N, C-alpha and C positions, 0 to 999 in steps of 0.2 A: 782739538776746539773747531767749532762752525767759523767759518771766515765770516764776517758781514758781509753785505752790499758794495761796503769800498773797499772790503780789501779784496774782494771780489775781482772789482774791476782794479785794482792795482797789480792782482797775481794776473788776472787777464794781458794787462797791458804789457808787465814783464818778458810774461813768455814771448807775447808780439814783438818784444823789441829783439829777446836771444833769436828768435824765427829769422828776423829782415838782419837782423848781426849774421847769421850763417849762410847769406846768401853771399854771392858775385857783386862785386860791387855794379858792375853794368845790369844784372838781373833785378837787383834791390831799386834801381833808379828806376828801370822800367815798370815795375811792379807797382813805385808810388807814381810815377806817371799816369798809371792806367788807374790807381784808386782817384786821381785826380781830373782825367777826364770825365770818369764816370756822373762827376757833377756835372760837365760843361758842354751840358743841353739845358735848355728852358723847358722844356716837356719834363725830363726826370728830376727839376727840382718842384717841379710842380706837383709829381707825386709824392716825395718826400713833401711837401708843405701841406698837403691835403694829411697822410697819413701821419703827421703831427698834430693836428688839430683832435682829426676824428678817430685817434687809435688806429682802428683796422675797418678797412675796405674792402668789397671785392673787386676782382675785374671789369663788373658791369658797372657799380660805384663808379671805380674811376672814369672807366670811361665816359659817362654820362657828364662828369665834370669838365672834362680834359676837351680841348678843339682838336682833339686827333683821334684817328677808327681803333676798336678796339686791339685790332692784330698788331698795330702801331705800342699801343699801350702797353700789349704784353711783351712786345719787344725791348721796350724801356724797363719792366718790369723784370725781366731776364737780366737784365744788363745791371740794374740796381741787386739784386738776390745773386749776383756772382760775384758782385764784387762789395759782397757784404752790408750794403746798406737796409736792405730789407728783406723780411721772413716770413715764409709763406705759409701755410695751416690749410689741409683739405677738409674740407666738408661735405661730403657726397662727393658731388662735382664741380662744383664751388671752389674758389682758392682764394683765401683770403689773407691780405695782405698786412705787414705791420714793419714798424721801426725794427731794425734788428737788435737795438737797446737804447738805453736812454743816453751813450754817447754818442749816439746818430743826433741828438737834442742839439746838444753842447756843441757837436762840427756846427750845425746848421747855423745856429747862433753866431757863433766866432766869425762863420762866411761872410753874415750880414753885417756882422759891425764892422769886418776889417772894409766891407763894401760903402760902408755909410763912410766912414773915415777915410777913404779912399775915393769918393766919388767924382772927384775933377778931375781925375786921372783916368777911371774906369768911361766914364764921359767920351773923354776926349779920344780914347779908345776905338770908342763903339766908331767915331767919325772919321777913323784914317786907315791907309792901307799898311802892308806888313812894310812897307820901306819909306813910311813916316808923312806919304802924301797924301795931301787933301781926299777926300772922296769925291767920286766922281760917277755917274752914271756910268762909267764906261767899268770901271774900279768898282762897282759897288757890291759885289760879295768878298771882296776880299778884307780880313780882318787883322791887325794888330796883330791877336795873340793866336 
């Protein structure tokens, strides 16, 4: 009996859980941290947002829509692809990117919902240093997180 899309997603999640559970605790934490850190860049979030809206885009199309050079876009796309957020297909010399699956859209929705519900704390985090001191010209490069 073939799996439905929902069954396939559930089966995939179960397999991923088993795979993560099979890792040593410290390696599991590093994998989870890398998964989260891939989203910790505004350009990568912009790329995911563009792919969410347009479904598929070439590197050139993404470069035109972003405030960074084509080589930087390619570096970000490599990170997103390696971490499982995007998939790529080739058409001749063109690389066409898309979100890896519908679960990525759900993840982006969850991140936005969390940000909306935690906005006050997140905004205060943008204006402080790791030690909690007010942001000044001297420590402007520091972040809370």
